[in-house]
Every structure is written in structure tokens, then in C-alpha cells.
N, C-alpha and C positions, 0 to 999 in steps of 0.2 A: 504493498499501499504505499504510493506518496506519502512526502511528509509535505504537510500545510500549516502557514500560517508563517509563525516569529523565523522559524528556519530557515524560508527560502529569503529572508532580507538578508541574511547572510552566505547567499551563495558566492556573491562575485567577490574574489579577494585585490584581482589588480586588475588595471585597464589601462595600458599603454599603446605605445605606437609601435607599430610590426616593424619585424627585422627589414622589410623591402623599405620601407617609410611611407608605405600606399595602402596604408589601412589602418587600425588596432587591432589589439590584441586584448580578449576577454579571459580570465584563466580563472578558474573555480577550482578550490580545494576539497578535497574527498573526504569530508567529515564523517561520511554516511557510513553507516556498519556496513557488516558483510552483506545483510540482506534485504538493504534499500539499494532503488532508485530510484531517481525523481526527473521529471521533464520540468523545465524550465524554458522562459520565454524572457528573452533577451532581447531588448531593446534601449536607444542611445538617445541623444537630443537630436541627432538628427536619422532619415528613415534608414535602415541597411537595407543597402543594395543588392548585398554576395557577402556570402558567407561560409565558413568551411573549418571543420573540425579536423587538426591539425596534433602535432606531435610538438613537443616545448620548443622545439625549434622549427617550428613552421615546416616540417617535411610534411611528406605524401597526404595530403589536405584529400580531406573528400566533400565533396557540396552537400550543405543544407538547403533545405527549401526556404525559402523568404515568403512571406505572408505579412499585408498589411507593417512592411516597413520594418517586422522583424522577425525574428528567427527561434523557432525552438529546439533542444538539448534536451536529450538522454544523458542523464550523468546516473555513471554507475558506480558498485561501491569500492570505497577508499581509492577511487579513480582523481589524479586532475585533469578536467577539460581545456585546452585551447580552443578557443574558435577565434581564429583569423576573419573580419569584419571590412569591408568597405563600405564608403557612406557616399 
């Protein structure tokens, strides 16, 4: 069952310029337990145009669907999610 409420407010730990300088990175910590997964909606001060799930070095990107200027990401247990976003 996904977590709700106050836990979701603390998912984003880092928002920084991407290594390429052409977008931003959103990093989310893996505070979840072994059994939890949660889907979060990432929206920023401008609409999201494109988004990719990557590793910490922005390698092996996997395109994520963008809807309504935001992107949804499913976070697995004890993982750090890095999402590369272009605005």
C-alpha cells in the first residue's frame, strides 16, 4: 500500500542542475521499507517537457511519460531515484 500524507512531503532531497547543464535533476531518497513502493508526481515551477529515469551519473536514461506538465515516478524500496527533467 502506498504511503500517504506527510511522508510524501519529504521525498525530494535534492534539486540541482543536470550534469549536461540542459535540465534539472530531482533526487529522492530511499527511506522506504523493504515492502513499500510509492508513486509520486513531480511538478516544478515550470511545466515539465521531458523526463527520464537515470542512475546517479545520468547514464542509461529511460523515458518517463509527462502528463499535464508533470511526471509520475514509482519509487522502489530502499532506492534513490534520479529523474532528469527538461523544462
